[in-house]
C-alpha positions in Angstrom: -54.6 -27.5 -26.1 -56.6 -24.4 -26.7 -60.8 -24.7 -26.8 -62.4 -23.3 -29.7 -65.4 -21.4 -29.0 -67.4 -18.9 -30.8 -67.1 -15.3 -31.4 -69.1 -13.6 -28.9 -72.2 -12.1 -30.6 -72.5 -8.8 -28.4 -69.6 -5.7 -28.5 -68.9 -2.9 -25.8 -70.4 0.3 -26.6 -68.1 2.4 -29.2 -65.9 5.3 -27.2 -65.7 8.6 -28.6 -62.9 8.5 -31.2 -59.3 10.0 -29.4 -57.2 12.1 -31.6 -58.8 11.4 -34.9 -58.4 13.6 -38.1 -60.7 11.4 -40.0 -64.4 10.0 -40.6 -64.4 7.4 -37.8 -68.1 6.6 -38.6 -67.2 3.4 -39.3 -65.0 2.6 -36.5 -65.5 -0.5 -34.6 -65.8 0.0 -30.4 -63.2 0.4 -28.6 -63.1 -0.1 -24.6 -61.6 3.1 -23.9 -62.4 6.5 -22.8 -61.6 10.2 -23.5 -58.6 9.4 -20.6 -56.4 7.5 -23.2 -54.0 9.2 -25.4 -52.2 8.3 -28.3 -48.4 7.4 -27.6 -47.6 5.4 -30.4 -49.1 5.0 -34.1 -47.4 4.0 -37.2 -49.6 4.0 -40.7 -46.6 2.4 -42.5 -46.8 6.2 -45.0 -43.1 5.5 -45.8 -41.2 3.1 -48.1 -39.4 1.3 -45.3 -39.7 0.4 -41.9 -39.0 3.4 -39.6 -35.7 2.4 -37.8 -36.7 5.5 -34.6 -40.1 3.5 -33.8 -38.8 -0.6 -34.5 -35.6 -2.4 -34.3 -35.6 -5.0 -37.0 -34.6 -8.8 -36.0 -31.6 -10.0 -38.2 -30.8 -13.5 -38.1 -32.1 -16.4 -35.2 -31.7 -18.4 -32.0 -34.9 -18.9 -30.9 -36.1 -22.8 -30.3 -39.5 -23.4 -30.3 -41.5 -23.3 -33.3 -39.0 -21.4 -34.7 -36.5 -23.7 -35.7 -36.9 -23.8 -39.3 -37.1 -19.9 -39.8 -34.2 -17.1 -40.5 -34.9 -13.9 -39.6 -34.1 -11.6 -42.3 -34.2 -7.7 -42.5 -35.5 -7.2 -46.5 -38.6 -9.6 -45.3 -40.0 -6.7 -43.9 -41.2 -3.4 -45.7 -43.3 -0.9 -46.6 -44.7 0.2 -49.5 -48.2 1.7 -50.3 -49.5 2.2 -46.6 -48.7 -1.1 -45.7 -46.0 -2.8 -43.9 -45.3 -6.4 -45.4 -43.7 -9.2 -43.4 -43.1 -11.5 -46.1 -42.7 -15.5 -45.6 -40.1 -16.8 -48.5 -39.1 -20.8 -49.2 -35.5 -21.3 -49.3 -35.0 -25.0 -50.1 -31.7 -26.8 -49.3 -30.7 -24.2 -46.2 -30.5 -25.4 -42.5 -33.3 -22.7 -42.1 -35.4 -23.6 -45.1 -38.1 -20.3 -44.6 -36.9 -16.8 -44.6 -39.4 -14.7 -42.7 -39.7 -11.2 -40.7 -39.3 -9.9 -36.9 -40.1 -6.2 -35.8 -40.0 -5.2 -32.3 -41.0 -1.6 -30.9 -38.0 0.4 -29.4 -40.1 1.4 -26.6 -42.1 -0.8 -24.3 -45.2 -0.5 -22.2 -47.0 -1.3 -19.5 -51.0 -1.3 -19.7 -52.9 0.5 -22.4 -54.8 -0.3 -25.4 -53.1 -1.8 -28.2 -54.8 -2.1 -31.4 -53.7 -3.1 -35.5 -55.2 -3.7 -38.7 -54.1 -6.5 -40.2 -54.8 -9.1 -43.0 -53.1 -12.9 -42.8 -52.0 -14.4 -45.7 -53.5 -16.3 -48.6 -53.0 -20.0 -49.5 -50.9 -20.0 -46.0 -50.8 -23.6 -44.6 -47.8 -23.5 -42.3 -47.7 -19.8 -41.9 -47.5 -18.5 -38.8 -47.7 -14.4 -38.4 -48.8 -12.9 -34.7 -49.0 -9.6 -33.4 -47.7 -9.9 -29.4 -45.8 -8.5 -26.5 -43.0 -10.0 -24.8 -39.8 -8.6 -23.2 -36.1 -10.0 -23.2 -37.3 -13.5 -24.9 -38.8 -14.9 -21.5 -42.3 -14.6 -20.1 -44.7 -13.0 -19.5 -46.0 -12.6 -22.8 -49.4 -11.6 -23.8 -50.2 -12.5 -27.7 -53.2 -10.5 -28.9 -53.0 -12.3 -32.0 -51.5 -15.7 -33.2 -53.1 -17.4 -36.7 -52.1 -21.0 -38.3 -52.4 -21.2 -42.0 -53.8 -24.8 -41.2 -57.0 -23.4 -39.8 -57.9 -19.8 -41.5 -60.9 -19.4 -39.7 -59.4 -19.3 -36.6 -57.5 -16.9 -34.3 -55.7 -17.6 -31.2 -55.3 -14.9 -28.3 -53.2 -15.8 -25.2 -51.2 -15.0 -22.0 -48.0 -16.5 -20.8 -47.9 -15.7 -16.8 -44.1 -15.6 -16.2 -44.4 -19.2 -14.6 -45.8 -20.6 -17.7 -43.6 -23.5 -18.0 -44.7 -24.5 -14.4 -48.4 -23.0 -14.1 -49.8 -24.1 -17.6 -46.9 -26.7 -19.3 -46.1 -23.4 -21.5 -49.8 -23.6 -23.4 -50.8 -20.6 -21.7 -53.9 -19.0 -20.8 -56.1 -18.3 -23.9 -58.4 -19.3 -26.1 -59.2 -20.4 -30.2 -61.9 -17.8 -31.6 -63.9 -19.0 -34.6 -64.7 -16.3 -37.1 -64.3 -15.9 -40.7 -61.3 -17.0 -43.1 -58.9 -14.3 -41.9 -56.9 -14.2 -44.9 -59.6 -13.0 -47.0 -59.5 -9.4 -45.5 -58.4 -6.9 -42.9 -59.6 -6.7 -39.2 -59.0 -5.3 -36.2 -57.8 -6.8 -33.5 -57.1 -5.0 -29.5 -55.9 -6.0 -26.7 -56.7 -3.6 -23.5 -54.4 -4.5 -20.5 -55.1 -2.6 -17.3 -53.6 -3.5 -13.7 -55.7 -6.6 -13.0 -57.1 -7.4 -16.2 -55.8 -8.1 -20.0 -59.4 -8.2 -22.7 -58.7 -9.3 -26.3 -61.0 -8.1 -28.7 -61.5 -9.0 -32.6 -63.2 -5.9 -34.8 -64.6 -4.6 -31.7 -66.1 -7.7 -30.0 -64.3 -8.4 -27.0 -63.5 -12.3 -27.2 -61.9 -13.3 -24.2 -60.7 -11.2 -20.7 -58.9 -13.0 -17.8 -58.7 -11.3 -14.4 -56.5 -11.4 -11.2 -57.0 -14.3 -9.2 -59.5 -15.7 -11.6 -59.3 -19.6 -12.1 -59.4 -20.2 -15.9 -58.4 -23.4 -16.6 -57.3 -24.7 -13.7 -54.7 -22.2 -13.2 -55.1 -19.0 -10.6 -54.7 -15.8 -12.9 -52.2 -13.4 -12.4 -51.9 -10.5 -14.3 -48.5 -8.9 -15.3 -47.0 -5.3 -14.5 -44.0 -6.1 -16.8 -43.4 -3.4 -19.3 -43.1 -5.1 -22.7 -41.9 -4.3 -26.5 -44.7 -4.7 -28.6 -44.0 -7.1 -31.8 -44.9 -8.3 -35.5 -43.6 -10.6 -37.2 -44.3 -13.5 -40.2 -43.1 -17.5 -38.8 -43.5 -20.6 -40.8 -44.8 -23.7 -38.1 -46.0 -23.3 -34.7 -48.4 -26.1 -33.6 -51.5 -28.2 -33.7 -50.1 -29.8 -37.4 -49.5 -26.7 -39.3 -47.2 -27.3 -41.9 -46.6 -26.3 -45.1 -48.0 -28.4 -47.9 -48.6 -28.5 -51.6 -51.0 -25.4 -51.2 -48.8 -23.4 -49.6 -48.3 -20.2 -52.0 -44.7 -18.7 -51.4 -44.0 -15.4 -50.8 -46.5 -15.1 -48.7 -47.8 -12.3 -47.0 -48.8 -10.5 -43.6 -50.0 -7.0 -44.2 -50.3 -4.7 -41.5 -52.1 -1.5 -42.0 -51.2 0.0 -38.9 -50.5 -0.2 -35.3 -52.1 2.3 -32.5 -50.6 2.5 -28.5 -53.0 4.2 -26.0 -52.5 4.8 -22.6 -54.0 6.7 -19.6 -50.7 7.1 -17.7 -49.9 10.6 -17.0 -46.1 10.2 -17.1 -46.7 8.9 -20.8 -46.6 11.7 -23.6 -49.1 11.5 -26.4 -47.8 11.3 -29.9 -49.1 13.7 -32.9 -50.7 11.4 -35.1 -49.5 10.5 -38.7 -51.3 11.0 -41.6 -53.9 8.7 -42.4 -54.9 8.3 -38.9 -58.5 7.3 -38.3 -58.9 7.3 -34.4 -59.5 4.3 -32.2 -61.2 1.2 -33.8 -60.2 2.2 -37.4 -61.7 -0.1 -39.9 -60.8 1.7 -42.8 -57.2 3.0 -42.7 -55.9 5.2 -44.7 -57.6 4.4 -48.2 -56.8 0.7 -47.5 -59.5 -0.7 -49.1 -59.0 1.4 -52.1 -54.9 0.4 -51.8 -55.6 -3.2 -50.5 -53.6 -5.6 -52.8 
């Protein structure tokens, strides 16, 4: 099982904010420089999930940790500047938990991904995630996975294309111990370059994997496969993460924004949406005021 570590103490130096329309003085450090442009921005300013940017999954044919979950479109909503991914309990049904799953219409290989998000409170048994995949098979990059039975731990993982063989399906990653991630918003980042993948929480590097590195007995092979970006709520996972008497439903996984940056000259920049605060935005578009 993934090894528990403390968050590294030193952050990377802050880069100049790109395409910023507001004050960036409180932004967390980011690893990218001015060669990177904003290629995807959703500040969740509307009243529904933007179907030009996202697909919303309905039903569920996935196994693994999702065997008790049914993905229903109505559990993904936008209001007050947030994407809310609900988990609800539906006793007496084959899949007794209704959850939400959205994935980007576009796919990307290489760049910097970030989201500002808050995990659900009283969430024993809940399993929200921010990740990347294509076609439901490996490779996969898990930018964050959170299990409600350990609210002070986030999981960051890379599943290579031969993951079932090389890591027995566990993947290459680590468990990052920090504050109670359900108590406040945090910025989750991932920098994918040819030959490396690096993860960040609130501007602090928490894991880096590089091509050819020996990590937990496996030789790292960094993928070049373009993947979709995914946000979902779920119930289940691993590590005895089960619903108990302390779990409160409905449970809300809140996302303030999703930004993607690329330095690929073939990828076009997008115009920032109102409320965009640059890379590493730790405040969001008035999010502390609008925060539930």
